[in-house]
N, C-alpha and C positions, 0 to 999 in steps of 0.2 A: 456277472461277466460271462459265465459259462452259458447261462440262458440266453443272454443277448447275442452271443456268438452263434448259438444253435438256431435261434429264430431268424437271424439275419442271413446266415449262409447255410441253409439246410442241406442243399445238394452237396456243397463242398465238404461239410462235416460227415455227411452220409458216405461220400466217396472215400474219405480217409478212414472211417471206422469200418466200412464194409458191411454195414447193417441195413442198408437201404439201396434198392435197385434204382438205377437212373431211369427216369421216365420223362423224356423230352417231348412226347406228343402232347399237344395242348388239349385240354378238356373243353367240352362245350360250355359247362357251367362256370368253370373258373380256370383260367390258363395258368394261374400262379399257385394252385393248390398242389404242392408236392410233398405233403406230409402223409405218411401212412397212419393207420389206426394205432399202431404200436408207438410211433413217435408222439402222436397226440396224447396218448395215455401217459407217456413219460413226462411230457410238459405239464399235464394236469397234476400229476403226482408232485412234480417239483414245485409248482405254484402252491399246492396245498401245504407242502412242507415249509415253504417260505411264510405263508400266512400263519401256520402254527408257531413258527419261530418268532414272528412278530408278536403274536398273542402271548407266548411264553415270556418274552422280554418285558412286555407291559406288566404281566403278573409278577415277574421277579422284581421290577422296580416298585410295584405296589407293596410287595412283602417287605422291602427294605425301607419303606417310608417310616420315618420316626427315628432312624438311627442317627441322622445328622440334621443340623438346623437348616442348611441351605436347601436340602431336598424338601423340607416342610414348607419353606417360604416359596419355592418355585411351584409346588403343588397348589398352595393357597392362591397365589397370584393368577394361576391358570384356570382354576375350577371354582373358586368361590363366587356364588351368584351376587353377593352384595357388591363385590368389586366390579363384576360385570355390569351391574345396574348403574354404578357411578360412571363407568366408561360410556354407557349409552346416554346418560344425562349430559356428559360433556359433549358428545356428538350432537345432541339435540340443541344445546346452547350454542354450539358453533353454527348450526344451520339457521338459527334465529338472527344472526348478525345481518345477513343480506336483506332479510325482509324488514328489519327494523328501520333501515334507511331508505327503503323503496318508496316511490311515490304511490299514492292511492290510485286505484284503477279509474280511468276516465269514464264519464257518464255520457250516454247517447240518449237524446230526447227527441221524439217526433211529435209534432202538433199539427193536426189537421184542422184547418180553418174553413168556415162556411161549408160544413158537410151537408147542409140542407139546400144547397143551391139548386135551382130549377125544380124544387119540390121533391127531390129524390134524396133519400138518406144513403150516401155512398161513403164507404171507408177505403176506397181506392185513392191513393194520393193524386193520380192524374185526373180524377174526376171531381175531386174536391175543389173548393175555391182556391186554396193555396195550402201548401204543406211546409212547415218550418222544421228543419233538422238542426239540433243544437248539440255540439260535442264540447263537453266541459271537462277540464282538468284542474283539480285542486292543487295548489302549491303552498307549502308551509313557508313561514318566514325564514329569512336567511339564517343559516347556522343550526336550525332545528334538526335537520336530518343528521348532521355530523354528531350532534349531542346524543341523539337516539342511538346511532351506531356505537358511540363511545360507551353508553350505558350497557348495550348488549355485549360489548367486548369485556366490560367489567364483570358482567354476570358469567361470561365464559370463564374468565380467570377464577371467579369464585368456584365454579363447578370443577375446574381442574384442581384447584387447591383442596377442595372438599374430597375429591377422589384420592389425592395424596394423603390427606389427613386420615381418611378411612383406612388406607393401607398402612400408615404408620401405627395407628391404633391396633389394627388387626395383627400386624407383625410383632408389635410389642406384646400382645397377649400370647401369641404363639411362642415367643421367646421365653416368656414367664412360665408358661405351662411346661415347656421343654425342660427348663431348669428344675421345676417342681418334680417332674417325672424322674429326672436324674437323681434328685435328692431322695425321693421315696425309694427308688431302686437301691441306692447305696445304703439307705437306712435298713432296708430289708436284709441286705447281705450282712450288715453289722449285727442285727438282732439274731439272725440265724447262727452266726459265729458265736455270739454270746450264749445262745441256747446250747450249742454243742459244748461250750466251755463249762457251763453250769452242769451239763450232764456228766462231764468228767469229774467235776467237784462232787457230784452226788455219788459217783462210784467211790471216790476217796472217803466220803462220809459214811457210806455203807460198810466199807472195809474197816474203818475205825470203830464203827458201831459193832460190827461182828467181833472185833478184837476187844470190845469193852472199853475202848479209849474215849468214846464220845456217846452222847445221848442220842436217842432216836429222833429227837426234834431237829437235829442237824439235817437228817435225811429228808424230813418233812419240809424243812425250810428250803432246801434245794429244789424239791418238787414244786412247792408253791411259787418259787421264783421262776421256774420254767413255765408254769401255767400263766403267770403274769406276762412273761415275754411272748408266749404264744398268742395271748390276747392282743398285745401290742403289735405283733406281726399281722394279725387279722385286720387291725385298724389301719396299718400302713397299706395293706393290700387293697382295702376298701377305698382309701384315699387315692391310690394309684389307679384303681378302676374309674373313679370319678375324674381324675386328671386325663385318662385316656379318652373318656367320653367327651370331656370338654374340648380336647384337642381335635377329635373327629368332628365335633360340631363346628369348630372354627374352620376346618378344612372342607366342610359340607360333605362329609362321608357318613355312612351309617354309624350309629353310636357304638355298635358292637364290632365294628371293623377292627381287624388286628393291626397293631402297630409294633414296629421293631423297637427293641430297647435302645435308649440313647447311649451312644458309644462314649461320648466325651462332652464336656461343657465347652461353650464358646469362650475363647480367651478374653479376659477383661483388658481394657486399655491401660496403658502404663500410668502410674500415679502422677508422673510429671506432666502428663497431658491433661490432667483434671484441674486445669486452672480456671477459676471462676470468671475473671474478666474476659478471657478468650472465648469460653463457652457461652457467656452471656451475649457477646457480639454475634456468635454463630446462631444463637437462638433468635435474635432479632432479625437476622437476615434470612434464615432458612425455615423457621417454624411455619408449617402450613396454616395453622389457626391464625397467626398474626397476618399472614399473607391474605387470608380470607377477609379479615377486618380491613386491611389496606384496600382491597378491591371494593369493599362495601363503602368505604370513605370516598373512593374515587367515583363510584356510582352515585352516591348521595350528592357529591359536588356537581356532577353533570346534571342531575335531576334539579338541583337548585338553579343552575344556569338556565335549564330548559323552562323552569317555572317562571323565571323572570322574563323570558322571551314572550310569555303570553301577554305582556303589555302591548305587543305589536300584533296587528291583524294578520290572519291568513287570507290567501287570495284564491280565487277560482277564475280561470281564463277559459273563454269559449269562442267558437266560431259557429255561425248560424246561417247556412244557405236556405233560401226559400224557393220552393218549387211551385210553379204555376202551370197547370196543364202538364205538358211533357218536358218542360225546360226549367232551368234554374233562372229565376227572374231577378234575384237580388241576393246580396251577401251581407251578413251582419257580424259584428264582433261584440263581445261582452266581457266585462270584468266584474267580479263580485268579491266582497270582503266582509268579514265579520267586524263588528264594532265592539271593542272591549269596554263596555260601560259598567259592568258589575264589579266595581272597584273593591267593595268589601270582601266579596268571595275571592277575588284575585289576590288581594293582600293577605288574606288568611292562608291561602295555599302557599304563598311565598314564605310566610312565617313558619309554616309547617315544614317546608323544605329546609329552611335554615336550621330549625330545631332538630330535624332528622340527621343532618350533617354533624351537628354538635354532639348528638347522642352517639353516632358512629365513632367519632374521634375519642370521646370519653370511654366508650366500651373497649376500644382497642388499647387505650392506656391501662385500663383496669386489668384486661387480660394479660398484657405484657408484665405488669407487676406481679400478677398471680403466677405466671410461668417462671419468672425470675426467682420468686420465692420458692417454688417447687424445685427448681434447679439447685438452689442453695441447700435446701433440705436433703436432696438426693446426694449431693456431693458430700455433705457432712455425714450422712448415713453410710455412704460407701467408705469413707475414710475410717469411721468408727468400726465398721465390720472388718476392714483390713487390719486395723490395730488389734482387734479382738482375735482374729485368726492367728496373727503372729504371736500373741500372748499365749493362746491355747497351745499352738504347735511347739513353742520354745520352752514354755514353763509348765503349763497345767498338765498336759499329757505326760511328760516325763515324771512329774511329781506323782500323779495318780498311779503310773506304772510302778514306781518305786514303792508306794504305799501298798499296792496290790501284791507285789512280790514279797514284801515284808509280812503281809498278812498271811500269804500262803506258807511261808516259812514258820511263822508263829503258830498257825493252825496245825501244821504237821508236827510241831514240837509240843503241842498242847498248851501253849501259852495264851492263846486268844480263842475266843468263841467263834463258831461258824458264822454267826450273824455279822461279825465284824468283817469276815472275809467277803460275804455277799455285799456289804456296804462298799467295800473297796472296789468290787467289780462293778457296782452301779455307778460309782464315780467315773470309772474308765468309760463306760458306755455313754454316760452323760457328756463327758468331754469329747 
């Protein structure tokens, strides 16, 4: 706003600030150039600062990429070339609709008759015996153009749904990798906490060993356990590196590009919304793969109807003026049609079109059954995981913590071996 005001009212602002002398005498080169060199430098610096601010904003948003799911999805939708390719394919299919129903270009034919008249070979129409001009336009049988347009519209719908299916698959992969990154990050935190805890237990074991209350193997067992956990931590870090690389690949970014740590997981839908009949109806109505198959069925049906229309002939209409000397001496009309005599080939194409339609319908039914089966499996798996989570949180974790505290107390009192204490800690980590 400040820049806009300064650029629009330079003299007024200069008068208010007292930094610019009024020069009302017009210049020969530019009557409106009232900026001094100092003012131009100020504006140039301001624009550079604005450009730097915009660049810093983009870099800041890039550095925050990966912290939340919505940011990843927005970035992928905008920059992924595979999605861009599907959008271009949709546009190409849309452009084919108009040409599918268009009439073929007319044909102009010129015939010079009696070019050897009076013993001279002449290719000039006015000098030949006569010249016939024929303008021919081919016309398909009634309804064919509408069917061709309908087939192109079905292909457009297939392209649109294919683009939607591509996005659904890509977004699903991004969501899965995001959850995996969150899991690996939390697992690393848990392993590090366990390593610190085992380090504290090692100090206790060393103190007991120094006091003669325990054998040296307790200290060695603690150190071996820490080494195993360090190896597990390296494995988790390697998996997280692979997950980051996979996510960058989905986002069409350099493999080694940095990603922010995921802040939180996406909330799961409520259990009461996971009703199979309701979701099955949504799947049938909204699944893009089923929509693609429906469009293919529609295209196959129109192709069948178009094939059956080949029983009827196509026409060509023409008008033919004849030039004699320098004038048009006569007019002619013509009509041309093909004769569908090849019945065997035509019926074979009709049976092919019918079989293609039946195959499309059967394929759609098979895909629908497959998707409904996967939906049922996913719902059952989600319900099982939720029950397992509740069981672990309400029973297993409290039980393992009680066992661990009991093991610590027993080890401090010398009633149990150090290996039992490590086993108790492993159970907590596993839970």
